[in-house]
N, C-alpha and C positions, 0 to 999 in steps of 0.2 A: 667476283670481288670488285673492289673499287666503289666509286660513287654510284648511287641510284640514278637512273636516267631521269631527266626532268619530266614530270608528268603533269605539270600545271595545266589545268583546263582540259585534261583528258580523263577518260575512265580507265582505271587500273585493269590490266588484263587478268583473266581468271588464272592463267598459268603463263610462266615465262619460259618459252622454249623457242629457239630460232632454227631456221632451216639448216644452218651450219651444224647444229647439234645432231640433227637427223642425218646429215651427210657424214659426220664422223662415225656414226653407227653403221654406215654403209648404205643409207637410203631406206626408203619405205619398204622395200621388198627384202631387205637383208635379214639374216637370222638374228643379228644383234638387236635390230629394231623390234622383231617379233618377241624376243626375250624381254626387252624394255616394256613392251605392251603387257606382257604377262605379269611382270613385276608391278607395274603401275596399277593394274586391275586388282592384284592381290593386296597390295598396300592400301588402296582405297577401300576395298571391301572390309579389311580389318579395322580401319579407322571408322568406317560407318557403323560397324558392330559396337564400337566403343562410344558412339555419339551420345547416347543417354548419359553416360558418365561424364563426358566432356561438357555437355550442356549443364549438368548439375554442378560441376566444378566452377564453370563460368558464373552461374547464379550465386554460388556460395562465396566466391572470392571477389565478386564484382565490386569495383570501387567506382564512385561517381554516382550520378543520378540514376534513378530506377529506369528512366527512359533510355539512357546510354547502355545499361546492362541488357535491357530487352532488345535493343538494336544489335548488340553483339551476339546475343543468342540467336536472333533471326538470321544474322549473317552466317553463322556456323551451320544452322539448320539448312539454309539455302545451299551453301557450298557442298554439304554432304548429300544433297538431293534426297532427303529423307521421305519425301512424299511419293517416291517411286521405288520399285523393287530394285534389288542389287544388280541384276543383269542390265536393266535399263540405265541405271546410274553409271555403271562401269562403261557401257557403250557411249553414254553422253560424255563422260570424261575423256575417252579416247577420241571422240569427235572434236572436243575442245582442244586437245593436244595437236591433232592434225590441222585444225583451223589456225592455231597460233603460229605454226611453223611456216 
């Protein structure tokens, strides 16, 4: 909660998770962290399965220029890693989580 951290001149991180969040779960080797990984994989997989619907909705409700709508669709496509299979995408997401902390 609170104010967004100033990001002027920086690239937005793919995920916001800090080391203290991992520590609260008990660290990387804890059962709670393993459960967190299981939940994040499951959630991401379910969202990826809904990606065609999400992309269609974006194109239908898109406001603004066609270029902006296409940029948003590309952004969602990239974030869901739709060019690779589900297992590789989930492993990539877990790598990003570990890298971010």
